[in-house]
SEROTI-950117 format. One line per field, with one value per residue (C-alpha): residue number from 1; chain; x, y, z. Coordinates in nm, 4 decimals, decimal comma. Example, Ala and Ser with C-alpha at 12.3 -4.5 7.8 and 13.67 -1.06 7.14 Angstrom:
resi	c(1_2)
chain	c(A_A)
u	c(1,2300_1,3670)
v	c(-0,4500_-0,1060)
w	c(0,7800_0,7140)
***
This chain:
resi	c(1_2_3_4_5_6_7_8_9_10_11_12_13_14_15_16_17_18_19_20_21_22_23_24_25_26_27_28_29_30_31_32_33_34_35_36_37_38_39_40_41_42_43_44_45_46_47_48_49_50_51_52_53_54_55_56_57_58_59_60_61_62_63_64_65_66_67_68_69_70_71_72_73_74_75_76_77_78_79_80_81_82_83_84_85_86_87_88_89_90_91_92_93_94_95_96_97_98_99_100_101_102_103_104_105_106_107_108_109_110_111_112_113_114_115_116_117_118_119_120_121_122_123_124_125_126_127_128_129_130_131_132_133_134_135_136_137_138_139_140_141_142_143_144_145_146_147_148_149_150_151_152_153_154_155_156_157_158_159_160_161_162_163_164_165_166_167_168_169_170_171_172_173_174_175_176_177_178_179_180_181_182_183_184_185_186_187_188_189_190_191_192_193_194_195_196_197_198_199_200_201_202_203_204_205_206_207_208_209_210_211_212_213_214_215_216_217_218_219_220_221_222_223_224_225_226_227_228_229_230_231_232_233_234_235_236_237_238_239_240_241_242_243_244_245_246_247_248_249_250_251_252_253_254_255_256_257_258_259_260_261_262_263_264_265_266_267_268_269_270_271_272_273_274_275_276_277_278_279_280_281_282_283_284_285)
chain	c(A_A_A_A_A_A_A_A_A_A_A_A_A_A_A_A_A_A_A_A_A_A_A_A_A_A_A_A_A_A_A_A_A_A_A_A_A_A_A_A_A_A_A_A_A_A_A_A_A_A_A_A_A_A_A_A_A_A_A_A_A_A_A_A_A_A_A_A_A_A_A_A_A_A_A_A_A_A_A_A_A_A_A_A_A_A_A_A_A_A_A_A_A_A_A_A_A_A_A_A_A_A_A_A_A_A_A_A_A_A_A_A_A_A_A_A_A_A_A_A_A_A_A_A_A_A_A_A_A_A_A_A_A_A_A_A_A_A_A_A_A_A_A_A_A_A_A_A_A_A_A_A_A_A_A_A_A_A_A_A_A_A_A_A_A_A_A_A_A_A_A_A_A_A_A_A_A_A_A_A_A_A_A_A_A_A_A_A_A_A_A_A_A_A_A_A_A_A_A_A_A_A_A_A_A_A_A_A_A_A_A_A_A_A_A_A_A_A_A_A_A_A_A_A_A_A_A_A_A_A_A_A_A_A_A_A_A_A_A_A_A_A_A_A_A_A_A_A_A_A_A_A_A_A_A_A_A_A_A_A_A_A_A_A_A_A_A_A_A_A_A_A_A_A_A_A_A_A_A_A_A_A_A_A_A)
u	c(11,2822_11,1770_10,8128_10,8039_10,9291_10,6914_10,4020_10,5391_10,6334_10,2750_10,1517_10,4023_10,3046_9,9393_10,0258_10,1805_9,8625_9,6479_9,8661_9,8250_9,4470_9,4173_9,6245_9,4120_9,0871_9,1902_9,4181_9,1712_8,8866_9,0932_9,2705_8,9734_8,7121_8,4433_8,5579_8,2837_8,3110_8,4456_8,1673_8,1112_8,3155_8,1742_8,2685_8,2478_8,4968_8,7151_8,7174_8,8029_9,0845_9,2166_9,2411_9,4210_9,6573_9,7573_9,7899_10,0507_10,2080_10,2335_10,3972_10,6560_10,7330_10,7710_11,0101_11,2225_11,2218_11,3311_11,6359_11,7481_12,0998_12,0216_11,9042_11,5298_11,5128_11,7316_11,5255_11,2019_11,3428_11,4534_11,1214_10,9364_11,1428_11,0964_10,7243_10,6277_10,8365_10,7470_10,3768_10,2958_10,5578_10,6886_10,3399_10,1997_10,4886_10,3872_10,0159_10,0736_10,2638_9,9747_9,7088_9,5445_9,4739_9,3475_9,1703_9,3663_9,3436_9,6690_9,4683_9,4429_9,8221_9,8645_9,5876_9,7065_10,0675_9,9613_9,7471_10,0256_10,2804_10,0554_10,0020_10,3714_10,4726_10,2408_10,3427_10,7163_10,7073_10,5075_10,7353_11,0494_10,9054_10,7894_11,0879_11,4013_11,5729_11,8885_12,1723_12,3163_12,6927_12,7017_12,7362_13,0301_13,0599_13,3605_13,3918_13,3838_13,5686_13,3703_13,4366_13,2964_12,9871_12,9208_12,9399_12,7346_12,4664_12,4543_12,4332_12,1557_11,9612_11,9950_11,8967_11,5449_11,4183_11,5526_11,3537_11,0492_11,0370_11,1358_10,8494_10,6085_10,7126_10,6907_10,3671_10,1640_10,2353_10,1261_9,8122_9,4774_9,3326_9,5810_9,5257_9,1490_9,1848_9,4642_9,3920_9,6067_9,7870_9,8317_10,2106_10,2059_10,0922_10,3895_10,6889_10,9834_11,2277_10,9988_10,9067_11,2732_11,3571_11,0768_11,1936_11,5555_11,4382_11,2375_11,5381_11,7554_11,5030_11,4856_11,8659_11,8871_11,6388_11,8330_12,1583_12,0110_11,8513_12,1706_12,3507_12,0601_11,9774_12,1614_12,2607_12,4538_12,4337_12,1885_11,9697_11,9565_11,8938_11,5985_11,4465_11,4845_11,3444_11,0479_10,9775_11,0027_10,7595_10,5089_10,4797_10,4135_10,1727_9,9395_9,7389_9,6399_9,4163_9,1852_8,8817_8,8491_8,6489_8,9572_9,1208_8,9239_9,0335_9,1861_9,4138_9,5068_9,5990_9,8095_10,0054_10,0150_10,2128_10,4217_10,5310_10,5713_10,8173_11,0116_11,0407_11,1606_11,4242_11,5306_11,5529_11,7515_12,0035_12,0337_12,1021_12,3624_12,5276_12,5155_12,5442_12,8768_13,0245_13,0403_13,3866_13,5892_13,6105_13,9295_14,1289_14,1925_14,5442)
v	c(8,5461_8,7521_8,7741_9,1356_9,0408_8,7449_8,9883_9,2741_9,0674_8,9560_9,3114_9,4410_9,1689_9,2660_9,6238_9,4926_9,2942_9,6036_9,8038_9,5353_9,5149_9,8947_9,9117_9,6438_9,8173_10,1763_10,1029_9,8597_10,1092_10,3679_10,1505_9,9286_10,2051_10,1349_9,7786_9,5160_9,2458_8,9138_8,6895_8,3523_8,4361_8,4297_8,7691_8,6350_8,3607_8,6216_8,8329_8,5348_8,4404_8,7983_8,7904_8,4537_8,5651_8,8872_8,7281_8,4974_8,7890_8,9873_8,6953_8,6442_9,0166_9,0351_8,7398_8,8892_9,2389_9,1056_8,9470_9,2513_9,3900_9,7041_10,0494_10,0997_10,2522_9,9790_9,7092_9,8614_9,8694_9,5050_9,3919_9,5848_9,4202_9,0697_9,1073_9,2950_9,0888_8,7477_8,8118_9,0426_9,1176_8,7674_8,6174_8,8838_8,8297_8,4669_8,5453_8,7938_8,5279_8,2801_8,5507_8,3858_8,0650_8,2434_8,5189_8,7785_9,1296_9,3241_9,6326_9,4845_9,4819_9,8420_9,8045_9,4669_9,5844_9,9097_9,7323_9,4848_9,7621_9,9630_9,6609_9,5696_9,9292_9,9454_9,6056_9,6554_10,0015_9,8874_9,5870_9,8006_10,0613_9,7981_9,5635_9,7422_9,9614_10,0479_9,9038_9,5917_9,5674_9,2221_9,0501_9,1221_8,9361_8,8360_9,0028_8,8060_8,8862_9,0262_8,7078_8,4953_8,7148_8,7061_8,3295_8,2692_8,5109_8,3555_8,0068_8,1102_8,2705_7,9600_7,7353_7,8802_7,7365_7,3985_7,4172_7,5494_7,2659_6,9949_7,0897_7,1029_6,7590_6,6113_6,7698_6,8929_6,6688_6,3404_6,4998_6,4040_6,7190_6,9343_6,7499_6,7862_7,1612_7,2483_6,9868_6,6963_6,9037_7,2257_7,2048_7,1721_7,5348_7,6612_7,8004_7,6565_7,9326_8,2147_8,0397_7,9695_8,3368_8,4360_8,1952_8,3093_8,6688_8,5651_8,3672_8,6788_8,8650_8,5779_8,5634_8,9393_8,9062_8,6150_8,8113_9,1195_8,9169_8,7176_9,0431_9,2120_8,9408_8,8390_8,4846_8,1932_8,1089_7,8255_8,0455_8,3149_8,0552_7,9078_8,2539_8,3410_8,0067_8,0476_8,4014_8,3005_8,0174_8,1860_8,5182_8,3532_8,0778_8,2821_8,4434_8,0911_8,0831_8,3382_8,1817_8,2824_8,1955_8,1248_7,8368_7,5815_7,5023_7,1562_7,3080_7,5988_7,3590_7,1544_7,4655_7,5643_7,2504_7,2744_7,6357_7,5970_7,3136_7,4496_7,8071_7,6974_7,4660_7,7236_8,0033_7,7813_7,6726_8,0147_8,1849_7,9277_7,9915_8,3709_8,4358_8,5565_8,3836_8,5656_8,7054_8,5463_8,7511_8,9541_8,9340_9,2573_9,3930)
w	c(12,5575_12,8598_12,9660_12,8469_12,5011_12,4986_12,5343_12,3240_12,0169_11,9370_11,9928_11,7383_11,4910_11,5415_11,4425_11,1208_11,0541_11,1110_10,8710_10,6042_10,6427_10,6388_10,3202_10,1547_10,2449_10,1728_9,8795_9,7291_9,7565_9,5695_9,3125_9,2266_9,2453_8,9884_8,9197_8,9237_9,1937_9,0709_8,9477_9,1082_9,4199_9,7731_9,9168_10,2711_10,1849_10,0178_10,3352_10,5548_10,3196_10,3292_10,7088_10,7011_10,4235_10,5933_10,9360_10,7810_10,5918_10,9148_11,0944_10,8185_10,7950_11,1728_11,1865_10,9080_11,0596_11,3973_11,2303_11,0307_11,0700_10,8668_10,9612_10,9876_10,6396_10,4911_10,6596_10,5298_10,1760_10,1924_10,3398_10,0696_9,7958_9,9368_9,9998_9,6828_9,4430_9,5873_9,6370_9,3465_9,0811_9,0118_9,0155_8,7831_8,5405_8,4977_8,4932_8,2105_8,0146_8,0481_8,0102_7,7082_7,8995_8,2118_8,0156_8,2130_8,0617_8,0450_8,1397_8,4907_8,5370_8,6624_8,9197_9,0462_9,0701_9,2361_9,4941_9,5695_9,6094_9,8417_10,0656_10,0653_10,1400_10,4413_10,5769_10,5279_10,6815_10,9823_11,0425_11,0225_11,2596_11,5066_11,5140_11,3895_11,6460_11,4572_11,2567_11,4180_11,4431_11,5954_11,2566_11,0258_10,6975_10,4920_10,1523_9,8265_9,5055_9,2114_9,0135_9,2939_9,3239_8,9478_8,9020_9,2143_9,0963_8,7485_8,8986_9,1377_8,8519_8,6336_8,9223_8,9369_8,6041_8,7166_9,0406_8,8523_8,5998_8,8461_9,0780_8,7847_8,6636_9,0129_9,1380_8,8398_8,5406_8,7086_8,8556_8,7037_8,8613_8,6704_8,3422_8,3756_8,4293_8,1872_7,9229_7,8095_7,5454_7,7414_7,7316_7,3509_7,3248_7,5284_7,3406_7,5399_7,4458_7,5540_7,8787_7,9545_7,8983_8,1357_8,4057_8,3706_8,4168_8,7206_8,8419_8,8254_9,0415_9,2901_9,3031_9,3634_9,6498_9,8005_9,7701_9,9389_10,2175_10,2745_10,3540_10,5306_10,7841_11,0984_11,1857_11,0434_10,6730_10,7355_10,9569_10,6900_10,4187_10,6096_10,6593_10,2919_10,1782_10,4119_10,2894_9,9218_9,9870_10,2184_10,0390_9,7016_9,8049_10,0248_9,7395_9,6333_9,9416_9,7811_9,6118_9,2485_8,9405_8,7278_8,9128_9,1198_9,4740_9,4002_9,1348_9,3610_9,6410_9,3997_9,3053_9,6737_9,7568_9,4388_9,4954_9,8714_9,8142_9,5168_9,6453_9,9872_9,8441_9,5858_9,8432_10,0779_9,8132_9,6470_9,9790_10,0798_9,7431_9,7688_10,1422_10,2774_10,5774_10,9060_10,9656_11,2408_11,5581_11,5736_11,8973_12,0795_12,0465)
***
């Protein structure tokens, strides 16, 4: 990296951070207008967490944008999908399922989804404008047959519930902190079939994101897989840094480690499964 790029790259990432903070402040003021502040939450701690969360979001978006092989518009669309789905949509899907336990009102869904989309739109757009200069032609991928694509997608979708439950059994089930918060018989109230259907649906979304990123990023398969795994992990765990009255900090940190581990491994494996190989260079005639 040249000295110029060494100085310019952080400046571009800072612009992405500013876009995210502006979207949070402006979008939040509009979308949550009239809503009462959360009870039992230190607003100063909330603000500090917001700056930390969006600094990390900006860094991840910048790294992804700098590795895009798509046009600026295509890169913005892919970044938007990755950021919005991982940080908002997929989390809200699960929160809505467990709404009775967390006392989460379904009436809050439109506002939470709207705020998440506004933030993701601003961050993805800023990252694409700052880092993407045009469609890259340096990476050409081999094509896969439809049959190969279908079975790989189905396998990647089905893999997510496996990663989800394995991480829960390894990190959450043995934890006294989790049992004290959720209760010893919390799992008895869960309908396995409905939860499996939810996780398969979430798995299909994760697989679609991995597939899109595998084709939209430059680099070797392992490089793309690491980037996707990192984005799946970082985008989803960051909201757990926010203090809230629903889940105490020790439980949030337990889930932080659980999701960071399972999402990274899942993203890595799913991308390796779905990613096309780079085509061999063709000799000149």
